[in-house]
C-alpha positions in Angstrom: -7.8 47.7 9.3 -9.4 47.1 6.0 -12.0 44.2 5.3 -9.6 42.7 2.9 -6.6 42.5 5.4 -9.3 41.1 8.1 -10.3 38.4 5.7 -6.8 37.4 4.8 -5.8 37.3 8.6 -9.0 35.2 9.2 -7.9 32.5 6.7 -4.3 32.7 7.5 -2.5 29.4 8.1 1.0 30.1 9.3 2.4 26.7 8.7 1.1 26.1 5.1 3.2 26.6 2.1 1.2 29.9 1.4 1.6 31.1 5.2 5.3 30.4 5.1 5.6 32.5 1.9 3.5 35.2 3.0 5.2 35.4 6.4 8.7 35.4 5.0 7.6 38.0 2.4 6.1 40.4 4.9 9.2 40.1 7.2 11.6 40.6 4.3 9.6 43.5 3.0 9.6 45.0 6.4 13.3 44.6 7.1 14.1 45.7 3.5 12.4 49.1 4.1 14.0 49.7 7.5 17.5 48.5 6.5 17.6 48.3 2.6 21.4 48.4 2.8 21.7 45.6 5.3 20.7 42.6 3.6 22.1 40.2 6.2 19.0 41.1 8.2 16.9 39.2 5.7 18.6 36.0 6.7 18.2 36.8 10.3 14.6 37.3 10.0 14.2 34.0 8.0 16.2 32.2 10.7 13.9 33.6 13.4 10.9 32.7 11.6 11.9 29.0 11.3 12.9 28.9 15.1 9.5 30.5 15.9 7.9 27.7 13.9 9.9 25.0 15.6 9.1 26.4 19.1 5.4 26.7 18.2 5.4 23.1 16.8 7.0 21.7 20.0 5.4 23.7 22.8 2.2 25.3 21.5 0.8 23.2 18.6 -2.5 21.3 19.3 -0.7 18.0 19.0 1.9 18.9 21.6 0.5 16.2 23.9 1.4 13.4 21.4 4.9 12.1 22.1 7.8 11.8 19.5 11.3 12.8 18.9 12.0 16.5 19.5 13.2 17.2 16.0 10.2 15.4 14.4 7.8 17.3 16.6 9.4 20.7 15.6 10.0 20.0 12.0 9.0 17.6 9.0 12.7 17.3 8.0 13.6 13.9 9.8 10.4 12.3 8.5 10.8 13.6 5.0 14.4 12.4 4.9 13.5 8.9 5.9 10.8 8.8 3.3 13.3 10.0 0.6 16.0 7.5 1.5 13.6 4.5 2.0 14.2 4.0 5.7 10.9 5.0 7.0 9.7 1.5 8.2 12.5 0.8 10.7 12.3 4.4 11.9 8.6 4.2 12.6 8.9 0.8 14.4 11.7 2.2 16.6 9.6 5.1 17.5 6.6 3.3 18.5 8.7 0.8 20.8 10.0 4.0 22.5 6.9 6.3 22.7 3.9 3.9 22.6 0.7 3.6 20.7 0.5 7.0 19.3 3.6 8.9 17.9 4.0 12.2 16.3 6.2 11.6 13.2 6.0 15.2 11.8 4.3 18.4 13.2 0.9 17.3 11.8 1.4 13.6 11.2 0.4 11.1 13.9 1.0 7.3 13.6 -0.9 4.7 15.6 -0.3 0.9 16.3 -3.4 0.5 18.6 -5.2 -1.1 15.5 -8.3 -2.6 17.4 -9.5 1.1 17.9 -7.5 3.0 15.3 -8.8 1.1 12.5 -12.5 1.7 13.1 -11.9 5.3 14.5 -10.1 6.4 11.5 -11.2 4.1 8.5 -14.4 2.6 9.6 -17.9 3.3 8.5 -19.5 6.6 9.9 -22.4 4.8 11.6 -23.3 4.1 15.1 -21.1 6.1 17.6 -19.3 7.4 14.6 -22.3 8.8 12.8 -21.5 12.4 13.6 -17.8 12.4 13.6 -17.5 13.2 9.9 -15.6 11.5 7.1 -11.8 11.0 7.2 -10.9 11.6 3.6 -7.8 10.6 1.9 -4.8 12.8 2.5 -4.3 14.0 -1.1 -0.9 15.5 -0.2 0.3 11.9 -0.4 -0.9 11.5 -3.9 0.5 13.1 -7.1 -2.0 15.1 -9.0 -3.6 13.0 -11.6 -2.1 13.7 -15.0 -5.5 14.0 -16.5 -6.7 16.0 -13.5 -9.3 13.4 -12.4 -8.9 11.4 -9.1 -9.3 7.6 -9.1 -11.3 5.5 -6.7 -8.3 5.6 -4.3 -8.2 9.4 -3.9 -11.7 10.5 -4.8 -14.2 12.4 -2.4 -16.9 10.3 -0.6 -19.7 10.8 -3.3 -17.5 10.0 -6.2 -15.9 7.0 -4.4 -19.2 5.4 -3.8 -20.3 5.8 -7.4 -17.2 4.4 -8.6 -17.2 1.5 -6.1 -20.6 0.6 -7.1 -19.5 0.4 -10.7 -16.5 -1.7 -10.4 -17.4 -3.9 -7.3 -19.1 -6.5 -9.5 -15.9 -7.3 -11.2 -14.4 -8.5 -7.9 -17.6 -10.4 -6.9 -17.4 -14.2 -6.1 -19.3 -14.7 -9.3 -16.9 -12.8 -11.4 -13.9 -14.6 -9.7 -15.5 -18.0 -10.6 -15.8 -16.9 -14.1 -12.2 -15.9 -14.2 -10.8 -19.1 -12.7 -10.0 -20.7 -16.1 -7.7 -17.6 -16.9 -6.1 -17.8 -13.5 -5.4 -21.5 -13.8 -3.9 -21.1 -17.3 -1.4 -18.5 -16.1 -0.4 -20.3 -13.0 0.2 -23.5 -15.1 2.1 -21.5 -17.5 4.2 -20.3 -14.6 4.8 -23.7 -13.2 5.8 -25.0 -16.9 8.2 -22.0 -17.4 9.8 -22.5 -14.0 10.6 -26.0 -15.0 12.3 -24.8 -18.3 14.5 -22.1 -16.7 15.4 -24.4 -13.7 16.6 -27.3 -15.9 20.3 -26.0 -16.0 20.6 -26.2 -12.2 21.2 -22.3 -12.1 19.4 -20.5 -9.4 16.0 -18.8 -10.6 14.8 -15.4 -9.3 11.4 -16.5 -8.0 10.4 -12.9 -7.2 10.7 -12.1 -10.8 8.6 -14.9 -12.0 5.9 -14.1 -9.4 5.8 -10.5 -10.9 5.6 -11.9 -14.4 2.6 -14.0 -13.4 0.7 -11.2 -11.5 1.2 -8.5 -14.2 0.2 -10.9 -17.0 -3.1 -11.8 -15.0 -4.0 -8.3 -14.1 -3.5 -6.8 -17.6 -5.4 -9.7 -19.2 -8.2 -9.2 -16.7 -8.2 -5.4 -17.3 -7.7 -5.1 -21.0 -8.3 -8.6 -22.5 -4.5 -9.2 -23.3 -1.5 -9.9 -21.2 2.1 -8.4 -21.3 3.5 -11.7 -22.2 6.0 -11.4 -19.5 5.7 -15.3 -18.7 6.1 -16.0 -22.3 9.1 -13.9 -23.0 10.8 -14.4 -19.7 11.2 -10.6 -19.4 9.6 -7.6 -18.0 7.5 -5.8 -20.4 8.7 -2.1 -20.6 5.4 -1.3 -19.0 6.3 -3.1 -15.7 9.6 -1.1 -15.4 7.6 2.0 -15.8 5.2 1.0 -13.0 8.1 0.3 -10.8 9.4 3.8 -11.5 6.0 5.3 -11.1 5.6 3.8 -7.7 9.0 5.0 -6.5 8.1 8.6 -7.5 4.8 8.6 -5.5 6.3 9.2 -2.1 9.1 11.4 -3.5 6.6 13.7 -5.1 4.5 13.7 -2.0 7.4 15.0 0.0 8.1 17.6 -2.4 4.6 18.7 -2.2 4.3 18.7 1.5 7.8 20.3 2.2 8.8 23.1 0.0 12.4 22.9 1.1 12.8 19.6 -0.6 11.2 20.8 -3.8 13.8 23.6 -3.9 16.7 21.1 -3.2 15.5 18.7 -6.0 15.2 21.7 -8.5 18.7 22.7 -7.6 19.9 19.2 -8.0 18.4 19.0 -11.4 20.6 21.7 -12.7 23.6 19.1 -12.4 21.7 15.7 -12.7 18.5 14.5 -14.0 16.0 14.1 -11.0 13.0 14.0 -13.3 13.0 10.3 -14.5 10.5 9.0 -12.3 8.0 11.9 -13.3 8.6 11.1 -16.8 8.1 7.3 -16.3 4.8 8.2 -14.6 3.6 10.3 -17.7 4.7 7.5 -20.1 3.0 4.9 -18.1 -0.1 6.8 -17.9 -0.1 7.3 -21.7 0.1 3.7 -22.3 -2.4 2.7 -20.0 -4.8 5.2 -21.6 -4.0 3.8 -24.9 -4.8 0.2 -23.6 -8.1 1.6 -22.3 -9.1 3.0 -25.8 -8.2 -0.3 -27.5 -10.5 -2.3 -25.0 -13.2 0.1 -25.4 -13.2 -0.5 -29.1 -12.9 -4.3 -28.8 -16.0 -6.5 -28.3 -15.6 -9.7 -26.4 -17.9 -12.2 -24.7 -15.3 -13.0 -22.0 -15.6 -11.1 -18.8 -13.1 -8.7 -17.7 -12.9 -5.5 -15.5 -14.1 -3.2 -18.4 -17.0 -5.6 -19.3 -18.5 -5.0 -16.0 -17.7 -1.3 -16.1 -19.4 -0.8 -19.4 -22.6 -2.7 -18.3 -23.0 0.2 -15.8 -22.6 3.1 -18.0 -26.4 3.4 -18.5 -26.9 4.1 -14.7 -26.3 7.6 -13.7 -25.5 6.6 -10.1 -22.6 4.1 -11.4 -21.3 5.6 -14.8 -17.6 6.4 -15.2 -16.3 9.2 -17.3 -13.6 8.3 -19.8 -11.1 10.1 -17.6 -12.2 8.1 -14.6 -11.6 4.9 -16.5 -8.1 6.0 -17.4 -7.4 7.0 -13.8 -8.7 3.8 -12.3 -7.0 1.5 -14.9 -3.7 2.9 -13.3 -5.1 1.5 -10.0 -6.0 -2.0 -11.2 -2.6 -2.4 -12.8 -0.6 -1.5 -9.5 -2.8 -2.6 -6.8 -3.7 -5.9 -8.6 -0.1 -7.0 -9.4 2.7 -5.6 -7.3 1.1 -6.3 -4.0 0.2 -9.9 -4.7 3.7 -10.6 -6.1 5.2 -9.0 -2.9 3.3 -11.2 -0.5 4.0 -14.4 -2.6 7.9 -13.4 -2.5 7.8 -12.6 1.2 5.9 -15.6 2.1 8.2 -17.9 0.0 11.3 -16.4 1.6 10.0 -16.8 5.2 9.0 -20.5 4.5 12.5 -21.1 3.1 14.1 -19.5 6.1 11.9 -21.8 8.4 12.4 -25.5 7.1 10.1 -26.8 9.7 7.2 -24.6 8.3 8.0 -25.3 4.7 8.0 -29.0 5.4 4.6 -28.9 7.1 3.1 -27.0 4.1 4.4 -29.0 1.3 3.2 -32.1 3.2 -0.3 -30.6 3.4 -0.3 -29.7 -0.4 1.2 -33.0 -1.6 -0.7 -35.2 0.5 -4.0 -33.8 -0.7 -3.3 -33.7 -4.5 -2.1 -36.1 -7.0 -2.0 -33.9 -10.1 -1.9 -30.2 -10.8 -5.5 -30.2 -12.2 -6.9 -31.2 -8.9 -5.7 -27.8 -7.5 -8.6 -25.6 -7.8 -9.7 -22.3 -6.2 -12.3 -24.2 -4.1 -9.8 -26.9 -3.1 -7.0 -24.5 -2.1 -9.5 -22.8 0.4 -9.5 -26.2 2.2 -5.7 -25.9 2.9 -5.8 -24.5 6.5 -2.0 -24.4 6.8 -1.5 -22.7 3.4 -3.9 -20.0 4.3 -2.1 -19.6 7.6 1.3 -19.3 5.9 0.0 -16.5 3.7 -1.8 -14.8 6.6 1.4 -14.9 8.6 3.4 -13.6 5.6 1.0 -10.6 5.4 1.5 -10.0 9.1 5.2 -10.3 8.9 5.8 -8.6 5.6 2.7 -6.5 4.8 2.7 -5.3 1.1 1.9 -1.7 2.1 4.2 -1.5 5.1 3.5 2.2 6.0 -0.1 3.7 6.5 -3.0 4.7 4.6 -3.1 8.6 5.5 -6.4 10.2 6.2 -7.2 13.8 7.4 -9.2 14.3 10.7 -12.4 16.2 9.8 -13.5 19.5 11.1 -13.8 19.8 14.9 -11.2 17.1 15.6 -11.8 13.6 17.1 -10.9 11.0 19.7 -8.5 8.3 18.0 -7.5 5.4 20.4 -8.3 7.8 23.3 -6.3 10.5 22.2 -7.8 13.9 21.0 -6.6 14.6 17.5 -7.3 18.2 16.1 -8.8 18.7 12.7 -6.4 18.7 9.6 -4.0 16.2 11.3 -2.9 13.5 8.9 -3.4 10.2 10.7 -2.8 6.3 10.0 -2.3 3.0 11.2 1.4 2.0 10.4 1.1 -1.5 9.3 4.6 -2.8 9.7 5.1 -1.3 13.1 1.5 -2.5 14.3 2.2 -6.0 13.1 5.7 -6.3 14.7 4.7 -4.7 18.1 4.6 -6.9 21.3 1.6 -4.9 22.2 -0.3 -6.8 19.5 1.3 -10.1 18.7 3.5 -12.5 20.8 6.8 -13.0 19.2 6.2 -10.3 16.5 9.5 -10.8 14.9 9.1 -14.6 14.4 7.3 -16.1 11.5 4.6 -18.5 13.1 1.7 -19.5 10.9 0.4 -21.5 13.9 -0.7 -18.3 15.6 -3.6 -18.4 13.0 -4.6 -21.8 13.8 -5.5 -21.8 17.5 -1.9 -22.4 19.0 -2.7 -21.6 22.7 0.6 -19.8 22.9 -0.7 -17.0 20.7 -4.3 -17.0 22.0 -3.9 -13.5 23.2 -2.6 -12.1 20.0 -4.6 -9.0 18.9 -5.7 -10.1 15.6 -8.1 -7.1 15.2 -5.0 -4.9 14.8 -4.2 -6.4 11.5 -5.8 -5.3 8.2 -3.5 -5.6 5.4 -6.1 -4.5 2.9 -7.2 -1.5 5.0 -10.6 -1.4 6.7 -14.2 0.1 6.2 -15.8 1.6 3.4 -12.6 2.2 1.4 -10.9 -1.1 1.9 -9.3 -3.0 -0.9 -12.0 -3.9 -3.6 -10.4 -7.3 -4.0 -11.6 -8.3 -0.4 -14.4 -10.7 -1.6 -13.7 -14.2 -1.2 -14.9 -16.4 1.7 -12.5 -18.2 4.1 -13.6 -21.5 5.1 -15.0 -21.7 8.7 -14.0 -22.4 11.3 -10.7 -21.0 10.1 -12.3 -17.8 9.5 -13.1 -17.6 13.2 -9.7 -18.1 14.2 -8.0 -15.7 11.8 -10.1 -12.7 12.0 -12.5 -13.1 14.8 -15.8 -14.6 14.9 -17.6 -11.3 14.3 -16.2 -11.3 10.7 -16.5 -15.1 10.2 -19.3 -14.8 7.6 -18.0 -11.8 5.8 -16.3 -11.8 2.4 -12.7 -11.5 3.5 -10.5 -12.6 0.5 -10.0 -11.6 -3.0 -8.6 -12.1 -6.4 -5.4 -11.5 -4.7 -6.0 -14.3 -2.2 -7.1 -16.7 -5.0 -4.1 -15.9 -7.0 -1.8 -16.4 -4.2 -3.2 -19.7 -2.9 -3.2 -21.1 -6.4 0.3 -20.1 -7.3 1.9 -21.2 -4.0 0.0 -24.4 -3.9 1.0 -25.4 -7.5 4.6 -24.2 -7.3 5.2 -26.3 -4.1 3.3 -29.2 -5.5 5.6 -29.3 -8.3 9.0 -28.1 -7.1 11.3 -28.4 -4.1 12.7 -24.9 -3.4 16.0 -24.0 -1.7 17.4 -20.6 -1.1 20.4 -19.9 -3.1 21.9 -17.7 -0.6 20.9 -18.9 2.8 22.7 -16.2 4.8 21.0 -13.6 3.0 18.4 -11.4 5.0 16.2 -10.6 2.1 13.6 -8.6 4.0 15.9 -6.7 6.3 18.1 -5.2 3.2 14.9 -3.7 1.6 13.8 0.0 1.5 10.5 1.3 1.2 9.3 3.9 -1.5 5.5 3.5 -1.0 6.0 -0.1 -1.5 8.8 -2.5 -0.8 11.8 -2.1 -3.2 12.5 -5.8 -3.5 15.9 -7.4 -4.6 16.1 -10.6 -6.5 15.0 -13.8 -4.5 17.2 -16.5 -6.1 16.2 -20.1 -5.3 17.1 -23.6 -6.7 14.3 -25.5 -8.2 14.0 -29.3 -8.1 11.1 -31.3 -9.5 9.3 -33.3 -7.1 9.9 -37.0 -7.9 6.7 -39.1 -7.6 
């Protein structure tokens, strides 16, 4: 055997795309030489190869000890189909109810709901008992390749992530947030004003749409010094529609990359219908964001925004960002800083309106504390314990990122929640399934803000299982604003009581919900609609309209 062949076999991975291609090619070449006139044999060998792969995955794979449905353990097709049709969330929840804490969703994918151990095992700092376990890097197969070839802070390796985080973290500090309060207040007051205008004719209003208008205007102004004027114009800027399409394309592109079969299927479908619109939208969105970055870099301003902090750090080699990194991270600011916040606001509003007793209790807290909109400040809303509990329960019941944050198990494999997981496995905590498991929460499918306020009925809730903004050194940059104690002790456990928990997102959500409910009574237009149940997930929730009637509060 030649050295070249030995080297090839040493690195051979039979279940990678390259391995599948090479194996099929070798088999077909061998068969064609022996039976060149009998082409049907080619198909037999291909079928045998996939049968062999299925049998190996089920009975001989290093993950064979992790339970899961037979078809999912043997093939990635069941998983891929549910990602593609948006039904991944109820499927994962059902599987965890049936198989337990750890479930094999695909041959090399394991989902966990044992959050109190899985979060630190997978996502935590590599210190203490984790010092020599190796870093769990982002699974880049779940991310489309950057259009400029440069990964953002989300997908970067450890070294680049640390550098980028040092650069941009100041933009999310408590000091920066205080400096930005006037801007936030301006947009929230504009939202309240515009809701009054559109609600005057007694027609129902799509409150979800207006929340999106607000969060997109805020994040673009904070990023580039200019909003999209969605609130002013009562319309989605073309950019917002591109963002929605770009988000939708992320999981679909990942499936094509992970499973060559679906790439072939979509290429075949594209001969008869256009399946490339999401990819084109992603390219257009990137180009527009890059243009915005260019304009911001050319503009001098005394008002702090994200790029003012980035530019201050450009002289420090350990913090400086390249121009391509600025473009890539601008995309992250826009998506993470807008859609997830609007989603939580929409979900919490819906849940409150479906539970009139909770709604009544919250509006009493708000309206008994304030006598005017101007009194509702970031500092004051942090004293509204029931408001904070309502939003926290909204994040539990309807997490803005309902699936997992996939990471790759490092070389040598590791123990995760007591299960040995081999290297190369994609692992994650599935948030919706975790939050809706009786293992972690009593009455998991019921909206109960009181569980975060010391209600004895829920004293045994596993609060450490819930981390809506991820965990560890790569958690959401926005987690920077302090909860009032002792509520912090109750919500996230005493060991975190003095940490920075919340964020720009929390500040927005508290201000928006407090001011809207101070000014208006809200009633669902369709009281029988199950707004959450009818949604599908393509990376994030694909939300329908949330129609409500608005009535100004009479004082």
